[in-house]
N, C-alpha and C positions, 0 to 999 in steps of 0.2 A: 529454507532460512539456515544459514549456518550459525551454528550456536557451539558453545563449549560442552565439554562432557556433562557437568552438572545440569547445564540447562537441556541437553539432549535428554537426559533421564527424566526430567520433569515434563517434557513435552509428550513422551511415551505414556507417563503416568495419566497425562490428562486424557489421552485418547481411550484409554482403559476406563477411566472413571466416566468418560462419555457413554460407553455401552451401558453402564449402570443407570444413567441419566436416561436413556431410552427406554428402559425397562420399569420406571417408575409407575406408581399408582396402581399396584396389584395387577399388571398384565399376568394373564394365564401363562404356565410353561410353555403352552404350545406356541406362544409369541417369540420365544427364544431364538428359534431358528430365522424368523423374519428379521428382527432386530440385528442378529449377527450379520445377516446379508446386508442390511442397511449400512452397519459401520464399515463393512468391508467395501462397500460401493465408492465411486469416486466422490460422492457426496457425504459418505459417513462422517468423517471428521467435521466437515461443516456442519452437519446435523447437530452432532454433539455439543459443539461450541455454541451455535446458535441457541440451542435450547437452554444452555447454562446462561447466556446473555440475557434471553428473554426472561427466565426465572429471577435474574437479578434485578431486572427492570420492574418486575412485579413486585418482588420481596426485599429488595436492597440486601442482598445476600453478602455483598463483598465491599471492602474499601475502595475508595475511588481509584487508588493505584492499580489494584488488582482487577478491577473492572476494566480499566483502561488497556491491560496487558492482554486479557481475555479478548477485547475488541480487536486488537491487532492480531491476535492468533486466528480469530474468527474470520477476518478478512483474508488472511494468508490462507486459510483452509479453503475459502471460497474461489480465491485465484487457483490454487492446486486443483480443485475439482474442475475448473473450467479447461485447464490445461490438460486434463485427463478426459477430456470429453463431455463433460456435464454442460447441457443447453442452459439458456437462460430460463426455459420453462421448468427444466429440473431444478435449477437454483430456487425459483419462485416456491415450487411445491415444496421442496426441503424446508425452506424458511417458514412456509406456512405451517407444516407439520410440527416444526419446532416450537413455534409459537403456540399453536393449539394445545400441545402437550404442556407446555409451561402453564397456560392458562388453567388446564385442568388439574394442575398440581398443587396441592395445599401447601403454604408456606412452611408449615411445620411437619410436612411429611418427613417420617424418619429416614427415608432413604435419600431424600433432598438434602436434609441437614447433614447427613453422612458424606454424601459427595461434595456438599459445600466446602467441608474442611479439607477434603482432599484436593479440590481445585485451587482453594486458597493457598495451600501450602506449596501446590506446584508452581502456581504464578507469583507467588511472593518473590522467589529468587529471578524469576523472568522479569519482574519489574525492576529489580536492581541491576539488570544488564546494561551497561553503559554503550556497547557498540553492538550492531547487528548487520549482517549481509543478507539481503533478500534476492536470491539468485533469479535471474531471467533465462530466457531461451539463448540469448546472446550478450546480454548486458545485465549487470546488477545494480540493484539500489543499495547504496551505503549509508547507514544511519548512526549517528553519533549524538550521544546525550551528556556527553562531558561537559562541565561548566565552561563557559566562555569568558575571556576577558577582552576579546576583540571579535570582529566579524569572522564567522566560520560557517561551514556546512554543517548543517543538522541532517540532511538527507540529500544525496546527489548521485547522479549518474553521469559518466564522462565518455565522450566521443570525439571525433574530429570532422571538421569540414575542410576539405583540401589538407593543409599543412597546420591548420589552427585549431588547437584544443579548445572544446567547449564543454563545460559543466553546467548542469541544469539541476534545479532542486529548491530545497527551502534552506535559505540562509539565516542564521541566528545571530545575535549580537548580546552582549552583556545587558541584562536588564530589559530587553527587547523581546518581542514575539517573532515569529517566523515570517519571512517574506519570500514569495516565489520569485525565482531570479535564474538568469542565464549569465554566466561569465565567459567571454571568449577573448583570445588574443590572436589578433591577426598581425601578420608579418608582411611588409613589403607592398602594402596597399592602402587605400584611404579607409577612413572609420566608416562604418554603417550609419546612415541617418534614422534608421528605424529597425526595430525588430517585432516579430510577431510568433505566437505559437499557432500551429496550424493542425487540426485534428477533425476526426467525424463530427459532423454536426447530428447530434441525436434526435433533434426535432425533424430533420430531413431522412434520416436513416437511423431506425431504431436497432437494426441488426448490426453487429460488429462487422468491420471491414477486414476480412482476413484473407488477402490475396496470396497468391502462390510464392511470389518473390518477396523476401524479406526486405524491408525498407520502404515498400510501396504505400503511398497515401491513397485515400480515397479519391475520386473523381473529383474535379473542382466543384460541381453541382452539388456534392455532398459534404463539402469541407465548411469549417467555421475557422475564422482568424480572430485571435484575440491579440491586440496590439499591446506593446510595452507601455508602461505608465511613465517610463523616464530611465535615463542612464546616469552613470557616473564613473570615476575611476574605481577599479575593483581594489579592495582591501588586499593586503598581501596574504591574509589567510584564505582567500578565495582563488589564488592563482595555482595552477599547475606549478611543480618545483622547478621547472625547465624555464619558466616565464618570469619576467620581472614586471610586466605590466599587462593590463588588460581592461577591458569595458565590462561593468556590471549592469544588465538591463533588468529592471523590476517589472513584474506582472501583476494584474489584479488578483486579489485572494480567490475570485470566483473561479479563476482559470484552474486552480488546484482542484476543485471539486469536480470540474469537466474531466480532467486527467484521471482523477480517481474513480470515475463512473466508467472509464473505457473498459473493454475486454482486456485482461492482462495479455493477450496475444496480439493486441494491436500495437500500432506505432503512432507517434506523433512527431512533429518537427518543430524546431525552432529556426525561422528564417531571418536572416540578416539582409536589409536592403540597403543598396549603395545608389549614388546619384547617377551613375552612368547606367542605371536600369538593371544592372546585374544582381543576382541573389545568391547569397551563400546558405546552404541549407544543412542543419546538423539533425539527423534522425535518431530518435530515442525509443525504446520499449516502454509501454506503459507498465508491464509487469506487475510487481506488488508496490506500485507506488502508495496506493491506499493504506495497505498494512504498514508500510515504512512511515507513513505520515502519523498513523494512530500510535506507532510505537514512540516516535518524537514527541508526541502530545502528552506522553506521560511525564515530560519534564525533565530538568537538568539533574544530573548527579554530582 
């Protein structure tokens, strides 16, 4: 995640605090080396933040805004662990250890009280950050929490299909919630009559689909398609700067949960269907979509 100098300092502070969290409840000094190794491992930051989240759920440690910021950071740490080689089993085990430690820690534990203050201070500034970039391997998720007076992107990733720019993510409007949408501006061809999100079907394949060539989708037998709920002319604030018009295709909210559940190294696609049976495909990285969505959920500034 790309952040400013002040937020970068806060992020570092949280990781250090996390090591203290891993040593709560009077562990013997002999456990120090083990806890240090845990924090240094790919799942270390994820453990730290998952522990604090679990402790918050048990003890109500933080104000809602700080808890949401911590949720976003925890999801980001989870994605980073995956990109550094952590398996699904590693993540499940790490989350289980964090939850068990939180359940075994008294809410009035002096170390937890001290850590609580440090975490709250670190994430209070994070919660006031209006914009953030969540980098991916080849594409980023751009998040924006500034107040809106018209429809605009809250979370987006931009690619192209042929010569047409396509932006996908969460659209916000003044006084309205977020809607999952894709905006496309085709030139010199007819408009599509339908659009769909295509991604791995977790019910058919529990393991991530990680092909060697970037941009590959799973075989058709392992895919799930979620069709658009409708389309309209795109509002000016949703268009690429070089385009004057385009179509906005809206998708069910449940599709956002499906994308958030993907491995951050996986891809998904938005396909536009034309009446001549042709298909235009725009491919996106799952990346830190889940963390970006949690960041947006902190609300407008």
